[in-house]
C-alpha positions in Angstrom: 0.1 0.0 0.0 1.1 3.5 -0.8 2.7 5.8 1.7 1.3 9.1 0.6 3.8 12.3 1.3 2.4 14.0 4.9 2.5 17.5 3.3 3.3 19.5 0.2 6.7 20.7 1.2 8.8 17.6 -0.4 9.7 16.7 -3.7 8.3 13.5 -5.4 8.2 11.8 -8.6 7.0 8.2 -9.8 8.8 5.3 -8.9 8.0 3.8 -12.5 5.8 4.1 -15.3 2.0 3.6 -15.5 -0.4 4.0 -18.5 -4.3 5.0 -18.7 -6.4 4.9 -21.8 -9.9 6.2 -22.3 -12.5 8.4 -24.0 -11.9 12.1 -24.2 -15.0 14.1 -22.6 -15.7 16.9 -25.2 -13.8 15.1 -28.1 -15.3 11.5 -27.6 -12.2 10.1 -29.3 -10.0 7.5 -27.8 -7.0 8.9 -25.8 -4.0 7.7 -23.7 -1.3 9.0 -21.2 1.6 7.2 -20.0 2.8 8.6 -16.4 6.6 8.6 -16.2 9.3 9.6 -13.5 11.3 12.5 -14.2 14.1 14.1 -12.2 13.2 17.5 -13.9 11.0 19.8 -11.5 7.7 20.5 -12.9 5.3 18.5 -14.9 6.3 17.8 -18.4 4.4 16.7 -21.5 5.8 15.0 -24.8 3.5 13.6 -27.3 3.7 9.8 -28.4 3.5 10.9 -31.9 6.5 12.8 -32.5 10.1 13.0 -30.9 9.8 16.7 -30.1 11.6 17.7 -26.9 9.0 17.8 -23.6 7.6 21.0 -22.9 7.3 22.0 -19.2 3.7 23.2 -18.3 3.1 26.3 -17.0 0.2 28.7 -15.9 0.7 31.0 -18.7 -0.2 28.3 -21.2 -3.9 27.9 -19.7 -6.3 29.4 -22.2 -10.0 30.0 -21.1 -12.4 27.4 -22.7 -15.8 26.0 -22.1 -16.2 23.3 -19.5 -12.5 22.3 -19.2 -9.2 23.7 -18.7 -6.9 23.7 -22.1 -3.1 24.4 -22.3 -1.9 25.9 -25.3 1.3 24.1 -26.1 2.6 25.9 -29.4 1.2 24.1 -32.4 -0.7 21.9 -29.9 -3.4 22.1 -27.4 -4.0 19.8 -24.6 -7.7 19.9 -23.1 -9.4 18.6 -20.1 -6.3 18.4 -17.9 -7.8 19.5 -14.6 -8.3 15.9 -13.1 -5.1 14.6 -13.9 -3.0 17.7 -12.6 -5.1 18.0 -9.4 -4.2 14.1 -9.0 -0.4 14.9 -9.5 -0.4 17.9 -7.3 -2.9 16.4 -4.7 -0.9 13.3 -4.3 2.2 15.4 -3.8 4.1 14.9 -7.2 6.4 17.7 -8.0 8.1 16.1 -10.7 6.6 13.8 -13.8 6.6 13.5 -17.6 3.5 12.9 -19.5 3.4 11.0 -22.8 0.2 12.1 -24.5 -1.5 10.3 -27.3 -4.2 12.5 -28.3 -5.3 16.0 -27.9 -7.2 15.6 -24.8 -6.7 13.8 -21.3 -8.7 10.6 -20.5 -11.9 11.3 -18.4 -12.0 7.7 -16.8 -14.6 8.0 -14.4 -15.1 11.6 -14.3 -13.2 12.1 -11.1 -9.6 11.9 -10.1 -9.7 8.6 -8.5 -8.5 6.4 -11.8 -5.3 8.9 -11.9 -4.7 8.3 -8.1 -4.9 4.5 -8.6 -2.4 4.7 -11.6 -0.1 6.9 -9.0 -0.5 3.9 -6.4 0.2 1.6 -9.0 3.6 3.2 -10.0 4.3 4.1 -6.4 6.2 7.4 -5.3 10.0 8.1 -5.1 11.2 11.0 -3.1 13.4 13.4 -4.9 16.5 14.6 -2.8 17.9 18.1 -2.8 15.1 19.9 -4.0 12.0 21.8 -2.4 8.9 23.2 -4.4 8.4 27.0 -4.1 5.1 27.5 -2.7 3.1 30.9 -3.7 3.6 33.4 -0.5 0.8 35.9 0.0 1.4 39.0 2.4 -2.1 40.4 1.9 -5.7 38.7 0.9 -6.7 38.5 -2.6 -10.3 38.7 -4.0 -11.3 38.2 -7.5 -14.7 37.8 -9.2 -16.5 37.0 -12.6 -19.8 38.3 -12.1 -21.3 36.9 -9.2 -18.8 34.2 -8.8 -15.8 35.2 -6.1 -12.6 33.4 -5.2 -10.4 34.7 -2.3 -7.1 33.6 -1.0 -6.0 34.8 2.7 -2.8 34.1 4.0 -2.5 30.7 6.5 0.0 28.5 7.8 -1.3 25.8 5.5 -3.2 25.5 2.4 -7.0 24.8 2.8 -9.7 25.1 0.7 -13.6 26.0 1.0 -16.0 25.7 -1.8 -19.5 26.9 -1.6 -22.0 26.3 -4.6 -25.6 27.3 -4.7 -27.9 25.5 -7.8 -31.4 26.1 -8.4 -31.9 22.1 -8.9 -32.8 20.8 -5.4 -30.9 17.6 -5.6 -27.8 19.9 -5.5 -29.0 23.2 -3.7 -26.5 24.9 -1.7 -23.5 23.1 -0.4 -20.1 23.8 1.4 -17.1 21.8 1.9 -13.8 22.8 3.9 -10.6 20.7 4.1 -7.0 21.5 5.0 -5.6 19.7 2.2 -3.0 17.1 2.6 -2.3 14.3 0.1 -4.0 11.6 2.2 -6.9 13.8 2.5 -6.9 14.5 -0.9 -7.0 10.7 -1.9 -9.9 10.1 0.6 -12.0 13.0 0.5 -11.6 15.0 -2.9 -10.4 12.6 -5.7 -13.3 10.1 -6.0 -15.8 13.1 -6.4 -17.0 13.1 -10.1 -17.9 15.7 -12.5 -21.7 16.4 -13.0 -24.1 17.9 -15.3 -27.6 18.5 -16.1 -29.9 16.6 -18.2 -31.8 19.5 -19.9 -28.5 20.5 -21.0 -26.8 17.8 -22.7 -28.4 18.2 -26.1 -27.5 21.8 -26.4 -24.0 21.1 -25.2 -23.6 18.2 -27.8 -24.8 20.5 -30.3 -22.1 22.6 -29.8 -19.6 20.1 -29.9 -19.0 19.7 -26.3 -19.5 16.5 -24.1 -19.2 14.1 -26.9 -17.6 11.4 -24.5 -20.0 12.2 -21.7 -21.9 9.4 -20.6 -23.7 8.0 -17.2 -20.6 6.0 -16.3 -18.0 8.9 -16.4 -20.3 12.0 -15.1 -23.3 12.3 -12.7 -26.4 13.6 -14.5 -28.9 15.8 -12.3 -32.6 15.8 -13.4 -33.7 18.4 -10.9 -35.1 16.8 -8.0 -33.1 13.6 -8.5 -29.9 12.0 -10.2 -30.2 9.8 -13.3 -27.5 7.5 -12.1 -26.9 7.5 -8.3 -25.6 6.7 -6.1 -23.6 9.5 -5.1 -20.2 8.6 -3.3 -20.7 11.5 -0.9 -23.8 13.5 -0.1 -21.9 16.6 -1.2 -20.1 15.1 -3.9 -20.9 18.0 -6.4 -19.3 20.7 -4.3 -16.1 18.4 -3.6 -15.7 18.0 -7.4 -15.9 21.7 -7.7 -12.8 21.6 -5.1 -11.1 19.0 -7.3 -11.4 21.4 -10.4 -10.1 24.0 -8.3 -6.7 21.9 -6.9 -6.2 21.1 -10.4 -6.3 24.7 -11.8 -4.0 25.7 -9.0 -1.6 22.7 -9.7 0.9 24.6 -12.4 1.5 27.5 -10.0 1.7 25.5 -6.8 -0.6 25.5 -3.6 -0.2 28.6 -1.6 0.1 28.8 2.0 -3.3 30.4 2.4 -7.0 29.6 2.8 -8.7 29.5 -0.8 -12.4 30.1 -0.7 -14.5 29.9 -4.0 -18.0 30.6 -4.1 -19.7 29.2 -7.4 -16.1 28.6 -9.2 -15.4 28.2 -12.6 -12.0 27.2 -14.6 -11.6 30.7 -15.7 -12.0 32.1 -12.2 -9.7 29.9 -11.1 -7.1 30.4 -13.9 -7.5 34.3 -12.7 -6.5 33.1 -9.2 -3.4 31.1 -10.5 -2.4 34.2 -12.4 -2.5 36.5 -9.5 -0.4 33.6 -7.6 2.1 33.0 -10.1 3.2 36.8 -9.9 3.7 36.3 -6.2 5.7 32.9 -6.5 9.2 32.6 -5.8 11.3 31.7 -9.1 11.1 28.2 -9.7 14.4 26.4 -10.4 
């Protein structure tokens, strides 16, 4: 059984490679990723289809895209990266190489659980002589997009507070708070699946989105009930929103702060990541 790091102050890579394949949420196409060990700090991507040098992922590569986080990597784009990045960072990995076949990360079951299981299968290896440089805040930050708000308040450790408020009775208003550690991420955040609404499915598919969405990789809400229960947690939707937040902050690093998000979105998370990047020590 894998022993997860106790916090986010160490440096870790994979002990060996591990492969996962599946369907892309929006493209509906078969895609795959091989996670590999790396001694270079950060998360790197290379394409299985060519021999170009790996590219180190950075917050500046994030592009505002509908319903997912997309990275602009020169002549290529890589979509729906948030669940995999959340698993890597949430589990404490600071060094990793991703060999990608396709233009999107596999959705798996709609959560980060499959990626956590892959990481556990490969196991972790400590990287000596390197420590992550985490964003430091001197004063609180507050950002908003319309009625959605995200704040970061200086604190000793990284903690997250998520609040959602939906008119659908099956979801309603939910709040979840957690001081994050790798073990708590694995147990309390990673299993939470993405969710959507039955009355939006046809519209989104007509727009070329969620082509790979299905009842085995997303929770679907139909007003007062779920089409595919049971939920893994009574408040699974708000936990999944925090999973997205963790994935969207992965490339900038977890700040020593309490981050509170009300009605979050990938775009709003990216705004906070950009603000934190301006306050981060220079990474080696």
